[in-house]
MARBA-3410 file (N, C-alpha, C, O; in Angstrom, 1 decimal):
241
0.9,-1.2,0.0,0.0,0.0,0.0,0.9,1.2,0.0,1.6,1.5,0.9 ~ 0.8,2.1,-1.0,1.6,3.3,-1.1,1.1,4.3,-0.1,-0.1,4.5,0.0 ~ 2.0,4.8,0.7,1.7,5.8,1.7,2.2,7.2,1.4,1.7,8.2,1.9 ~ 3.2,7.3,0.6,3.8,8.6,0.2,4.6,8.5,-1.1,5.0,7.5,-1.5 ~ 4.8,9.7,-1.6,5.6,9.8,-2.8,6.5,11.0,-2.7,6.3,11.9,-1.9
7.6,11.0,-3.5,8.5,12.1,-3.5,8.1,13.1,-4.5,7.3,12.8,-5.4 ~ 8.7,14.3,-4.5,8.4,15.2,-5.5,9.0,14.8,-6.8,10.0,14.0,-6.9 ~ 8.3,15.1,-7.9,8.5,14.6,-9.2,9.9,14.7,-9.6,10.5,15.8,-9.5 ~ 10.5,13.6,-10.2,11.8,13.6,-10.8,11.5,13.6,-12.3,10.5,13.2,-12.8 ~ 12.5,14.2,-13.1,12.4,14.2,-14.6,12.6,12.7,-15.1,13.6,12.2,-14.9
11.5,12.1,-15.7,11.6,10.8,-16.2,12.6,10.6,-17.3,12.8,11.6,-18.1 ~ 13.1,9.5,-17.6,13.9,9.2,-18.8,13.1,9.3,-20.0,11.8,9.2,-19.9 ~ 13.7,9.5,-21.2,12.9,9.6,-22.4,12.1,8.4,-22.7,12.5,7.2,-22.4 ~ 10.9,8.6,-23.2,10.0,7.5,-23.5,9.9,7.1,-25.0,9.1,6.3,-25.4 ~ 10.7,7.7,-25.8,10.6,7.6,-27.3,10.7,6.1,-27.7,10.1,5.7,-28.7
11.5,5.3,-27.0,11.7,3.9,-27.3,10.8,3.0,-26.6,11.0,1.8,-26.6 ~ 9.8,3.5,-25.8,8.9,2.7,-25.0,7.5,2.7,-25.7,6.9,3.8,-25.7 ~ 7.1,1.6,-26.1,5.8,1.5,-26.8,4.6,1.7,-25.9,4.8,1.7,-24.7 ~ 3.5,2.0,-26.5,2.2,2.2,-25.7,1.9,0.9,-24.9,1.4,1.0,-23.8 ~ 2.2,-0.2,-25.5,1.9,-1.5,-24.9,2.8,-1.6,-23.6,2.3,-2.0,-22.6
4.1,-1.3,-23.8,5.0,-1.4,-22.6,4.5,-0.4,-21.5,4.6,-0.7,-20.3 ~ 4.1,0.8,-21.9,3.6,1.7,-20.9,2.4,1.2,-20.2,2.2,1.4,-19.0 ~ 1.5,0.5,-20.9,0.3,-0.1,-20.3,0.8,-1.2,-19.3,0.2,-1.3,-18.2 ~ 1.8,-1.9,-19.6,2.3,-2.9,-18.7,2.9,-2.3,-17.4,2.7,-2.7,-16.3 ~ 3.6,-1.2,-17.7,4.2,-0.5,-16.5,3.1,0.1,-15.6,3.3,0.0,-14.4
2.1,0.6,-16.2,1.0,1.1,-15.4,0.3,0.0,-14.6,0.0,0.2,-13.4 ~ 0.0,-1.1,-15.2,-0.6,-2.2,-14.6,0.2,-2.8,-13.4,-0.3,-3.1,-12.4 ~ 1.5,-2.9,-13.7,2.4,-3.3,-12.6,2.5,-2.4,-11.5,2.6,-2.8,-10.3 ~ 2.5,-1.1,-11.8,2.6,0.0,-10.7,1.3,-0.2,-9.9,1.5,-0.2,-8.6 ~ 0.1,-0.3,-10.5,-1.1,-0.4,-9.7,-1.1,-1.7,-8.9,-1.6,-1.7,-7.7
-0.6,-2.8,-9.5,-0.5,-4.0,-8.7,0.3,-4.0,-7.5,0.0,-4.5,-6.4 ~ 1.5,-3.3,-7.7,2.5,-3.2,-6.6,1.9,-2.3,-5.5,2.1,-2.4,-4.3 ~ 1.2,-1.2,-5.9,0.6,-0.3,-5.0,-0.4,-1.0,-4.0,-0.4,-0.7,-2.8 ~ -1.1,-1.9,-4.6,-2.2,-2.6,-3.8,-1.7,-3.8,-3.1,-2.1,-4.1,-2.0 ~ -0.9,-4.6,-3.8,-0.5,-5.9,-3.3,1.0,-6.0,-2.8,1.3,-6.9,-2.1
1.8,-5.1,-3.2,3.2,-5.1,-2.8,4.1,-5.9,-3.6,5.3,-5.6,-3.7 ~ 3.7,-7.0,-4.2,4.5,-7.9,-5.0,3.7,-8.3,-6.2,2.5,-8.3,-6.2 ~ 4.5,-8.7,-7.3,3.8,-9.1,-8.5,4.5,-10.3,-9.1,5.7,-10.5,-9.1 ~ 3.7,-11.2,-9.7,4.2,-12.4,-10.5,3.5,-12.3,-11.8,2.6,-11.5,-12.1 ~ 3.9,-13.2,-12.7,3.3,-13.3,-14.0,1.8,-13.5,-13.9,1.0,-12.8,-14.6
1.4,-14.4,-13.1,-0.1,-14.7,-13.0,-0.8,-13.5,-12.4,-1.9,-13.1,-12.9 ~ -0.3,-12.8,-11.4,-0.9,-11.6,-10.8,-1.0,-10.5,-11.8,-2.0,-9.8,-11.9 ~ 0.1,-10.4,-12.6,0.1,-9.3,-13.6,-0.9,-9.6,-14.7,-1.6,-8.6,-15.1 ~ -1.0,-10.8,-15.1,-2.0,-11.2,-16.1,-3.4,-10.8,-15.6,-4.2,-10.3,-16.3 ~ -3.7,-11.1,-14.3,-5.0,-10.8,-13.7,-5.2,-9.3,-13.7,-6.3,-8.8,-14.1
-4.2,-8.5,-13.4,-4.3,-7.0,-13.4,-4.6,-6.5,-14.8,-5.4,-5.6,-14.9 ~ -3.8,-7.0,-15.7,-4.0,-6.6,-17.1,-5.4,-6.9,-17.6,-5.9,-6.2,-18.5 ~ -6.0,-7.9,-17.1,-7.4,-8.3,-17.4,-8.4,-7.2,-17.0,-9.5,-7.3,-17.6 ~ -8.0,-6.3,-16.1,-9.0,-5.3,-15.7,-8.8,-4.1,-16.6,-9.6,-3.1,-16.4 ~ -7.9,-4.0,-17.5,-7.7,-2.9,-18.4,-8.9,-2.9,-19.4,-9.4,-3.9,-19.8
-9.2,-1.7,-19.9,-10.3,-1.6,-20.9,-10.0,-2.4,-22.1,-8.8,-2.5,-22.5 ~ -11.0,-2.9,-22.8,-10.9,-3.8,-23.9,-10.2,-3.0,-25.1,-9.5,-3.6,-25.9 ~ -10.4,-1.7,-25.1,-9.8,-0.8,-26.1,-8.2,-0.8,-26.1,-7.6,-0.4,-27.1 ~ -7.7,-1.3,-25.0,-6.2,-1.3,-24.9,-5.6,-2.5,-25.6,-4.4,-2.6,-25.9 ~ -6.5,-3.5,-25.9,-6.1,-4.7,-26.7,-4.8,-5.4,-26.1,-3.9,-5.7,-26.8
-4.9,-5.7,-24.8,-3.8,-6.3,-24.1,-4.0,-7.8,-24.0,-5.1,-8.3,-23.6 ~ -3.0,-8.6,-24.5,-3.1,-10.0,-24.3,-2.9,-10.4,-22.8,-1.9,-9.9,-22.2 ~ -3.7,-11.2,-22.3,-3.7,-11.5,-20.9,-3.4,-13.0,-20.6,-3.6,-13.4,-19.4 ~ -3.1,-13.8,-21.6,-2.7,-15.2,-21.3,-1.4,-15.2,-20.6,-0.6,-14.3,-20.8 ~ -1.1,-16.2,-19.9,0.2,-16.3,-19.2,1.4,-16.3,-20.1,2.4,-15.6,-19.8
1.2,-16.9,-21.3,2.3,-17.0,-22.2,2.6,-15.6,-22.8,3.7,-15.2,-23.0 ~ 1.5,-14.8,-23.2,1.7,-13.5,-23.8,2.3,-12.5,-22.7,3.2,-11.7,-23.0 ~ 1.8,-12.6,-21.5,2.3,-11.7,-20.5,3.8,-12.1,-20.2,4.6,-11.2,-20.0 ~ 4.1,-13.4,-20.1,5.5,-13.8,-19.8,6.4,-13.3,-20.9,7.6,-12.9,-20.6 ~ 6.0,-13.4,-22.2,6.8,-13.0,-23.3,7.0,-11.5,-23.2,8.2,-11.0,-23.5
6.0,-10.7,-22.9,6.2,-9.3,-22.9,7.1,-8.9,-21.7,7.9,-7.9,-21.8 ~ 6.9,-9.5,-20.6,7.8,-9.2,-19.4,9.3,-9.5,-19.8,10.2,-8.7,-19.5 ~ 9.5,-10.6,-20.5,10.9,-10.9,-20.9,11.4,-9.8,-21.9,12.6,-9.4,-21.7 ~ 10.6,-9.4,-22.8,11.0,-8.3,-23.7,11.3,-7.0,-23.0,12.3,-6.3,-23.3 ~ 10.5,-6.7,-22.0,10.8,-5.5,-21.2,12.0,-5.6,-20.3,12.7,-4.7,-20.0
12.2,-6.8,-19.9,13.5,-7.1,-19.1,14.7,-6.8,-20.0,15.7,-6.3,-19.6 ~ 14.6,-7.3,-21.3,15.7,-7.0,-22.3,15.9,-5.6,-22.5,17.0,-5.2,-22.9 ~ 14.8,-4.8,-22.4,15.0,-3.3,-22.7,15.3,-2.6,-21.4,15.3,-1.3,-21.4 ~ 15.6,-3.3,-20.3,16.1,-2.6,-19.1,15.0,-2.0,-18.3,15.2,-1.0,-17.5 ~ 13.7,-2.4,-18.4,12.6,-1.8,-17.7,12.2,-2.7,-16.5,11.8,-2.1,-15.5
12.3,-3.9,-16.6,11.9,-4.9,-15.5,13.0,-5.9,-15.2,13.9,-6.1,-16.0 ~ 12.9,-6.5,-14.1,13.8,-7.6,-13.8,12.9,-8.7,-13.1,11.9,-8.4,-12.6 ~ 13.4,-9.9,-13.1,12.7,-11.0,-12.5,13.6,-11.7,-11.4,14.7,-12.2,-11.8 ~ 13.1,-11.7,-10.2,13.9,-12.3,-9.1,13.8,-13.8,-9.1,12.9,-14.3,-9.8 ~ 14.8,-14.4,-8.4,14.7,-15.9,-8.4,13.4,-16.5,-7.9,13.0,-17.6,-8.2
12.7,-15.7,-7.0,11.4,-16.2,-6.5,10.2,-15.9,-7.5,9.1,-16.0,-7.1 ~ 10.5,-15.5,-8.7,9.6,-15.2,-9.8,8.9,-13.8,-9.6,8.0,-13.5,-10.4 ~ 9.3,-13.0,-8.6,8.7,-11.7,-8.5,9.2,-10.8,-9.6,10.4,-10.8,-9.9 ~ 8.3,-10.0,-10.2,8.6,-9.0,-11.2,8.9,-7.7,-10.5,8.1,-7.2,-9.7 ~ 10.0,-7.1,-10.7,10.4,-5.8,-10.1,10.8,-4.8,-11.2,11.2,-5.2,-12.3
10.7,-3.5,-10.9,11.1,-2.5,-11.8,12.6,-2.3,-11.7,13.2,-2.4,-10.6 ~ 13.2,-2.0,-12.8,14.6,-1.4,-12.7,14.4,0.1,-12.3,13.3,0.6,-12.3 ~ 15.5,0.8,-12.1,15.4,2.2,-11.8,14.7,3.0,-12.9,13.8,3.8,-12.7 ~ 15.1,2.7,-14.2,14.4,3.4,-15.3,13.0,3.0,-15.5,12.2,3.8,-15.8 ~ 12.7,1.7,-15.3,11.3,1.2,-15.4,10.4,1.9,-14.3,9.3,2.2,-14.6
11.0,2.0,-13.1,10.2,2.7,-12.0,9.9,4.1,-12.3,8.8,4.6,-12.1 ~ 10.8,4.8,-12.8,10.6,6.2,-13.2,9.6,6.4,-14.3,8.8,7.3,-14.3 ~ 9.7,5.5,-15.3,8.8,5.6,-16.4,7.4,5.2,-15.9,6.4,5.8,-16.4 ~ 7.3,4.2,-15.1,6.0,3.8,-14.5,5.3,5.0,-13.7,4.1,5.2,-13.9 ~ 6.1,5.6,-13.0,5.6,6.8,-12.2,5.1,7.9,-13.2,4.1,8.5,-12.9
5.8,8.1,-14.3,5.4,9.1,-15.3,4.1,8.8,-15.9,3.2,9.6,-16.1 ~ 3.9,7.5,-16.3,2.7,7.0,-16.9,1.6,7.1,-15.9,0.5,7.6,-16.3 ~ 1.8,6.7,-14.7,0.8,6.8,-13.7,0.4,8.2,-13.4,-0.8,8.5,-13.2 ~ 1.3,9.1,-13.4,1.0,10.5,-13.1,0.1,11.1,-14.2,-0.9,11.7,-13.9 ~ 0.4,10.8,-15.5,-0.4,11.3,-16.5,-1.8,10.7,-16.5,-2.8,11.4,-16.7
-1.9,9.4,-16.2,-3.2,8.7,-16.0,-4.0,9.4,-15.0,-5.2,9.6,-15.2 ~ -3.4,9.7,-13.8,-4.2,10.2,-12.7,-4.6,11.7,-13.0,-5.6,12.1,-12.5 ~ -3.7,12.4,-13.6,-4.1,13.8,-14.0,-5.2,13.8,-15.0,-6.1,14.7,-14.9 ~ -5.2,12.8,-15.9,-6.3,12.7,-16.8,-7.6,12.4,-16.0,-8.7,13.0,-16.3 ~ -7.5,11.5,-15.0,-8.7,11.2,-14.2,-9.2,12.5,-13.5,-10.4,12.7,-13.5
-8.3,13.3,-12.9,-8.7,14.5,-12.3,-9.4,15.5,-13.3,-10.4,16.1,-13.0 ~ -8.8,15.6,-14.5,-9.5,16.4,-15.5,-10.9,16.0,-15.8,-11.8,16.8,-15.9 ~ -11.1,14.7,-16.0,-12.4,14.1,-16.4,-13.4,14.4,-15.3,-14.6,14.6,-15.6 ~ -13.0,14.3,-14.0,-13.9,14.5,-12.9,-14.1,16.0,-12.6,-15.3,16.4,-12.5 ~ -13.0,16.7,-12.4,-13.1,18.1,-12.0,-13.7,19.0,-13.0,-14.4,20.0,-12.6
-13.4,18.8,-14.3,-13.8,19.8,-15.3,-14.9,19.2,-16.2,-15.8,20.0,-16.6 ~ -14.9,17.9,-16.5,-15.9,17.3,-17.3,-17.0,16.6,-16.6,-18.0,16.2,-17.1 ~ -16.8,16.5,-15.2,-17.9,15.9,-14.4,-18.3,14.6,-14.9,-19.5,14.3,-14.8 ~ -17.4,13.7,-15.3,-17.7,12.4,-15.8,-18.0,11.5,-14.6,-17.4,11.7,-13.5 ~ -18.9,10.5,-14.8,-19.2,9.6,-13.8,-18.0,8.8,-13.4,-17.2,8.4,-14.2
-17.8,8.5,-12.1,-16.6,8.0,-11.6,-16.2,6.6,-12.2,-15.1,6.3,-12.4 ~ -17.3,5.8,-12.4,-17.0,4.4,-12.9,-16.5,4.4,-14.4,-16.1,3.4,-14.9 ~ -16.6,5.6,-15.1,-16.2,5.6,-16.5,-14.8,6.2,-16.6,-14.2,6.2,-17.7 ~ -14.3,6.8,-15.5,-13.1,7.7,-15.6,-11.8,6.9,-15.9,-11.0,7.3,-16.6 ~ -11.7,5.7,-15.3,-10.4,4.9,-15.4,-10.2,4.5,-16.9,-9.1,4.6,-17.4
-11.3,4.1,-17.5,-11.1,3.6,-18.9,-10.8,4.8,-19.8,-10.0,4.7,-20.7 ~ -11.5,5.9,-19.6,-11.2,7.1,-20.4,-9.8,7.7,-20.2,-9.1,8.1,-21.2 ~ -9.3,7.6,-19.0,-7.9,8.1,-18.7,-6.9,7.2,-19.4,-5.8,7.7,-19.8 ~ -7.2,5.9,-19.6,-6.3,5.0,-20.3,-6.1,5.6,-21.8,-5.0,5.5,-22.3 ~ -7.2,6.1,-22.3,-7.1,6.6,-23.7,-6.3,7.9,-23.8,-5.6,8.2,-24.8
-6.4,8.7,-22.7,-5.7,10.0,-22.7,-4.3,10.0,-22.3,-3.5,10.9,-22.7 ~ -3.9,9.1,-21.5,-2.6,9.1,-20.8,-1.4,9.1,-21.8,-0.4,9.7,-21.5 ~ -1.6,8.4,-23.0,-0.5,8.4,-23.9,-0.4,9.7,-24.8,0.6,9.9,-25.4 ~ -1.4,10.5,-24.7,-1.4,11.7,-25.6,-1.0,13.0,-24.8,-1.0,14.0,-25.4 ~ -0.7,12.8,-23.5,-0.4,14.0,-22.7,1.1,14.3,-22.8,1.9,13.5,-22.3
1.4,15.4,-23.4,2.8,15.8,-23.5,3.3,16.5,-22.3,2.4,16.9,-21.4 ~ 4.6,16.7,-22.1,5.0,17.4,-20.9,4.5,18.8,-20.8,4.2,19.3,-19.7 ~ 4.2,19.5,-21.9,3.6,20.9,-21.8,2.2,20.8,-21.3,1.8,21.6,-20.5 ~ 1.5,19.8,-21.9,0.1,19.6,-21.5,0.0,19.2,-20.0,-0.9,19.7,-19.3 ~ 0.9,18.3,-19.6,0.9,17.9,-18.2,1.2,19.1,-17.3,0.5,19.3,-16.2
2.1,20.0,-17.6,2.4,21.2,-16.8,1.1,22.1,-16.7,0.8,22.6,-15.6 ~ 0.4,22.2,-17.8,-0.8,23.1,-17.8,-1.9,22.4,-16.9,-2.6,23.1,-16.2 ~ -2.0,21.1,-17.1,-3.0,20.4,-16.3,-2.7,20.5,-14.8,-3.7,20.7,-14.0 ~ -1.5,20.4,-14.4,-1.2,20.5,-13.0,-1.6,21.9,-12.5,-2.1,22.1,-11.4 ~ -1.3,22.9,-13.3,-1.6,24.3,-13.0,-3.1,24.5,-12.8,-3.6,25.0,-11.8
-3.9,24.0,-13.8,-5.3,24.2,-13.8,-6.0,23.4,-12.8,-7.0,23.8,-12.3 ~ -5.5,22.3,-12.5,-6.1,21.4,-11.5,-5.7,21.7,-10.1,-6.2,21.1,-9.1 ~ -4.8,22.7,-9.9,-4.3,23.0,-8.6,-3.3,22.1,-7.9,-3.3,21.9,-6.7 ~ -2.5,21.4,-8.8,-1.5,20.6,-8.3,-2.0,19.5,-7.4,-1.6,19.4,-6.2 ~ -3.0,18.7,-7.8,-3.6,17.7,-6.9,-2.6,16.6,-6.4,-1.7,16.3,-7.1
-2.9,16.1,-5.2,-2.0,15.1,-4.6,-2.5,13.7,-4.8,-1.8,12.8,-4.7 ~ -3.8,13.6,-5.1,-4.4,12.3,-5.3,-5.3,12.3,-6.5,-5.8,13.4,-6.9 ~ -5.6,11.1,-7.0,-6.6,11.0,-8.1,-8.0,11.0,-7.4,-8.1,11.0,-6.2 ~ -9.1,11.0,-8.2,-10.4,11.1,-7.6,-10.7,9.8,-6.8,-11.7,9.9,-6.0 ~ -10.0,8.8,-7.0,-10.2,7.5,-6.2,-9.4,7.6,-4.9,-9.6,6.7,-4.1
-8.6,8.6,-4.7,-7.8,8.7,-3.5,-6.4,8.1,-3.6,-5.7,8.2,-2.6 ~ -6.0,7.6,-4.7,-4.6,7.1,-4.9,-3.6,8.2,-5.0,-3.8,9.2,-5.8 ~ -2.4,8.1,-4.4,-1.4,9.2,-4.5,-0.9,9.3,-5.9,-0.6,8.4,-6.5 ~ -0.8,10.6,-6.3,-0.2,10.9,-7.6,1.3,11.0,-7.4,1.8,11.8,-6.6 ~ 2.1,10.2,-8.2,3.6,10.2,-8.1,4.1,11.6,-8.3,3.6,12.4,-9.2
5.0,12.0,-7.4,5.6,13.3,-7.6,4.8,14.5,-7.0,5.3,15.6,-7.1 ~ 3.7,14.2,-6.3,2.9,15.2,-5.8,3.3,15.6,-4.3,2.8,16.7,-3.8 ~ 4.1,14.8,-3.7,4.5,15.0,-2.3,3.4,14.5,-1.3,3.4,14.9,-0.1 ~ 2.4,13.7,-1.8,1.4,13.2,-0.9,1.9,12.4,0.2,2.8,11.6,0.0 ~ 1.4,12.6,1.4,1.7,11.7,2.5,0.4,11.3,3.1,-0.5,12.1,3.6
0.2,10.0,3.1,-1.1,9.4,3.7,-1.1,9.6,5.2,0.0,9.6,5.9 ~ -2.3,9.7,5.8,-2.4,9.7,7.3,-1.7,8.5,7.9,-1.8,7.4,7.3 ~ -1.1,8.6,9.0,-0.3,7.5,9.6,-1.3,6.4,10.1,-0.8,5.3,10.3 ~ -2.6,6.7,10.2,-3.5,5.7,10.8,-4.3,5.0,9.8,-5.2,4.3,10.1 ~ -3.9,5.0,8.5,-4.7,4.4,7.5,-4.7,2.8,7.6,-3.7,2.3,8.0
-5.9,2.2,7.4,-6.0,0.8,7.5,-7.0,0.4,6.4,-7.7,1.2,5.8 ~ -7.0,-0.9,6.0,-8.0,-1.4,5.1,-9.3,-1.7,5.8,-9.2,-2.0,7.0 ~ -10.4,-1.6,5.1,-11.7,-1.7,5.8,-11.9,-3.0,6.5,-12.6,-3.0,7.5 ~ -11.3,-4.0,6.0,-11.5,-5.3,6.6,-10.9,-5.5,8.0,-11.2,-6.4,8.7 ~ -10.0,-4.5,8.3,-9.3,-4.5,9.6,-10.1,-3.7,10.7,-9.7,-3.7,11.8
-11.2,-3.1,10.3,-12.0,-2.2,11.2,-13.0,-3.1,11.9,-13.8,-3.8,11.3 ~ -13.0,-2.9,13.2,-13.9,-3.7,14.1,-15.3,-3.1,14.1,-15.4,-1.9,14.0 ~ -16.4,-3.9,14.2,-17.8,-3.4,14.3,-17.9,-2.3,15.4,-17.3,-2.4,16.5 ~ -18.6,-1.2,15.1,-18.8,-0.2,16.0,-17.8,1.0,15.8,-18.1,2.1,16.3 ~ -16.8,0.8,15.0,-15.8,1.9,14.7,-16.3,2.7,13.6,-16.9,2.2,12.6
-16.0,4.0,13.6,-16.4,5.0,12.5,-15.1,5.3,11.9,-14.1,5.6,12.5 ~ -15.1,5.4,10.5,-13.9,5.7,9.7,-14.3,6.6,8.6,-15.5,6.8,8.3 ~ -13.3,7.2,7.9,-13.5,8.0,6.8,-12.8,7.4,5.6,-11.7,6.9,5.7 ~ -13.5,7.2,4.5,-12.9,6.6,3.3,-11.8,7.4,2.7,-12.0,8.6,2.5 ~ -10.6,6.8,2.6,-9.4,7.5,2.0,-9.2,7.1,0.6,-8.8,7.9,-0.2
-9.5,5.8,0.2,-9.1,5.3,-1.1,-10.0,4.1,-1.5,-10.3,3.3,-0.6 ~ -10.4,4.1,-2.7,-11.2,3.0,-3.2,-10.6,2.5,-4.5,-9.8,3.2,-5.1 ~ -10.9,1.2,-4.9,-10.3,0.7,-6.1,-10.9,1.4,-7.3,-12.0,1.9,-7.3 ~ -10.1,1.4,-8.4,-10.6,2.2,-9.6,-10.7,1.3,-10.9,-11.3,1.8,-11.9 ~ -10.1,0.1,-10.9,-10.0,-0.7,-12.1,-11.2,-1.6,-12.4,-11.1,-2.3,-13.4
-12.2,-1.6,-11.6,-13.4,-2.4,-11.8,-14.6,-1.5,-11.9,-15.1,-1.1,-10.9 ~ -15.0,-1.1,-13.1,-16.1,-0.1,-13.3,-17.4,-0.5,-12.6,-18.1,0.3,-12.1 ~ -17.8,-1.8,-12.6,-19.0,-2.2,-12.0,-18.9,-2.0,-10.5,-19.9,-1.6,-9.8 ~ -17.7,-2.4,-9.9,-17.5,-2.2,-8.5,-17.6,-0.7,-8.1,-18.2,-0.3,-7.1 ~ -16.9,0.1,-8.9,-16.9,1.5,-8.6,-18.3,2.1,-8.7,-18.7,2.9,-7.8
-19.1,1.7,-9.7,-20.4,2.2,-9.8,-21.3,1.8,-8.6,-22.1,2.6,-8.1 ~ -21.1,0.6,-8.1,-21.8,0.2,-6.9,-21.4,0.9,-5.7,-22.2,1.4,-4.9 ~ -20.0,1.1,-5.5,-19.5,1.9,-4.3,-20.1,3.3,-4.3,-20.4,3.8,-3.3 ~ -20.1,3.9,-5.5,-20.6,5.3,-5.6,-22.1,5.3,-5.3,-22.6,6.2,-4.5 ~ -22.8,4.3,-5.7,-24.3,4.2,-5.5,-24.6,4.1,-4.0,-25.6,4.7,-3.6
-23.8,3.4,-3.2,-24.1,3.2,-1.8,-23.4,4.2,-1.0,-23.6,4.3,0.2 ~ -22.5,5.0,-1.6,-21.9,6.1,-0.8,-20.5,5.9,-0.3,-20.0,6.7,0.5 ~ -19.9,4.8,-0.8,-18.5,4.5,-0.3,-17.5,5.2,-1.3,-17.1,4.6,-2.2 ~ -17.3,6.5,-1.0,-16.5,7.3,-1.8,-15.5,8.1,-0.9,-15.7,8.1,0.3 ~ -14.5,8.6,-1.5,-13.4,9.3,-0.7,-14.0,10.5,0.1,-14.8,11.3,-0.5
-13.7,10.5,1.4,-14.2,11.6,2.2,-15.5,11.2,3.0,-15.9,12.0,3.8 ~ -16.1,10.1,2.6,-17.4,9.7,3.2,-17.1,9.0,4.6,-16.2,8.2,4.7 ~ -17.9,9.5,5.6,-17.8,8.8,6.9,-18.7,7.6,7.0,-19.9,7.7,6.6 ~ -18.2,6.5,7.4,-19.0,5.3,7.5,-18.7,4.6,8.9,-17.7,4.8,9.5 ~ -19.7,3.8,9.3,-19.5,3.1,10.5,-19.7,1.6,10.2,-20.7,1.2,9.6
-18.8,0.8,10.7,-18.9,-0.7,10.5,-19.9,-1.2,11.5,-19.7,-1.1,12.7 ~ -21.0,-1.8,11.0,-22.0,-2.4,11.9,-21.7,-3.8,12.2,-21.9,-4.2,13.4 ~ -21.3,-4.6,11.2,-21.1,-6.0,11.4,-20.2,-6.6,10.3,-20.2,-6.2,9.2 ~ -19.4,-7.5,10.8,-18.5,-8.2,9.8,-18.8,-9.7,10.0,-18.5,-10.4,11.0 ~ -19.5,-10.2,9.0,-20.0,-11.6,9.0,-19.2,-12.5,8.1,-19.4,-12.6,6.9
-18.1,-13.1,8.7,-17.3,-14.0,7.8,-18.0,-15.2,7.3,-17.7,-15.7,6.2 ~ -19.0,-15.7,8.0,-19.8,-16.8,7.5,-20.6,-16.5,6.3,-21.0,-17.4,5.6 ~ -20.9,-15.2,6.1,-21.7,-14.8,5.0,-20.8,-14.1,3.9,-21.2,-13.9,2.8 ~ -19.6,-13.7,4.4,-18.6,-13.1,3.5,-19.0,-11.6,3.2,-18.8,-11.1,2.1 ~ -19.6,-10.9,4.2,-20.1,-9.6,4.0,-19.7,-8.7,5.2,-19.5,-9.2,6.3
-19.6,-7.4,4.9,-19.5,-6.4,5.9,-20.7,-5.4,5.8,-21.0,-5.0,4.7 ~ -21.4,-5.2,6.9,-22.5,-4.2,6.9,-22.0,-2.9,7.4,-21.3,-2.8,8.4 ~ -22.3,-1.8,6.6,-21.9,-0.5,6.9,-23.1,0.4,7.2,-24.2,0.2,6.6 ~ -22.9,1.4,8.0,-23.9,2.5,8.2,-23.4,3.7,7.5,-22.3,4.3,7.9 ~ -24.1,4.2,6.6,-23.7,5.4,5.9,-24.9,6.4,5.9,-25.9,6.2,5.2
-24.7,7.4,6.7,-25.8,8.4,6.8,-27.1,7.9,7.3,-28.1,8.4,6.9 ~ -27.1,6.9,8.2,-28.3,6.3,8.7,-28.9,5.2,7.9,-29.9,4.6,8.4 ~ -28.3,4.8,6.8,-28.7,3.7,6.0,-27.7,2.6,6.0,-26.5,2.8,5.9 ~ -28.2,1.4,6.1,-27.2,0.2,6.1,-27.1,-0.3,4.7,-28.0,-0.5,4.0 ~ -25.8,-0.6,4.4,-25.4,-1.1,3.1,-24.5,-2.3,3.3,-23.9,-2.4,4.4
-24.3,-3.1,2.3,-23.5,-4.3,2.4,-22.5,-4.4,1.3,-22.8,-4.1,0.2 ~ -21.2,-4.8,1.7,-20.2,-5.0,0.7,-19.6,-6.4,1.0,-19.7,-6.9,2.1 ~ -18.9,-7.0,0.0,-18.3,-8.3,0.2,-17.0,-8.2,0.9,-16.3,-7.2,0.8 ~ -16.7,-9.2,1.7,-15.4,-9.2,2.4,-14.2,-9.2,1.5,-13.1,-8.8,1.9 ~ -14.4,-9.7,0.3,-13.3,-9.8,-0.7,-13.0,-8.3,-1.2,-11.9,-8.1,-1.8
-13.9,-7.4,-1.1,-13.7,-6.0,-1.6,-13.1,-5.2,-0.5,-12.3,-4.3,-0.7 ~ -13.5,-5.5,0.8,-13.0,-4.6,1.9,-11.5,-4.4,2.0,-11.1,-3.3,2.3 ~ -10.7,-5.4,1.7,-9.2,-5.1,1.8,-8.8,-4.0,0.8,-7.7,-3.5,0.9 ~ -9.5,-3.8,-0.3,-9.2,-2.8,-1.3,-9.6,-1.4,-1.0,-9.4,-0.5,-1.8 ~ -10.4,-1.2,0.1,-10.9,0.1,0.5,-10.0,0.5,1.7,-10.0,-0.1,2.8
-9.4,1.7,1.6,-8.5,2.2,2.6,-9.2,3.3,3.3,-9.9,4.2,2.7 ~ -9.2,3.2,4.6,-9.9,4.2,5.5,-9.0,4.8,6.6,-8.0,4.3,6.9 ~ -9.5,5.8,7.2,-8.9,6.5,8.3,-9.8,6.4,9.5,-10.9,7.0,9.4 ~ -9.5,5.8,10.7,-10.3,5.7,11.8,-10.6,7.1,12.4,-9.7,8.0,12.4 ~ -11.8,7.4,12.8,-12.2,8.6,13.4,-12.1,8.6,14.9,-11.9,9.7,15.5
-12.1,7.5,15.6,-12.0,7.4,17.0,-11.1,6.3,17.5,-10.9,6.1,18.7
END
């Protein structure tokens, strides 16, 4: 779970990095932010959440082949335990792609008022077309945001998460929390979370955690709603008491 980022460094040139490789870097960045480690199978699953318009092959064979090519280009490395890691250059490029993606999300929400569940896919289309000049103007017009609309830290923004952040599944019944971050790569899930009010900045109280049913019951503004226990670890919150 990413808790802080440093001020933006100038990324290496991207002229020799294809859009496909950039998509892989973005997917790997998001995977590591949420899970901390990545393997071929986990990366294939993450790539499967990308919009169909990205035309990404998600079979284990195609993902393994692309990872090997990116390793040959000095972007990734593979440890003896099969974990995929960034090289220094790969990490800087991944941060640059993620930054453009998240600035595009901010643009779509803050200026175009697009529904949140549509934002991630649209940002995928825009991220490759944002030049350094456009990025600079976006930062200025958006007020130098530190997080994307889903609450994820923007690389280079200087964001520091509250020291008390936890995942929702770790919150005991009766505790009240404020939503800090929600997943962004599943549009149906995002649409549901928005519909029930689980969005960044919303105060919620955990009413019950029923492992035998696989659900967590929440109180949001006096109304009880239910989410699955498999979703709760992906929602980051800050305890209020």
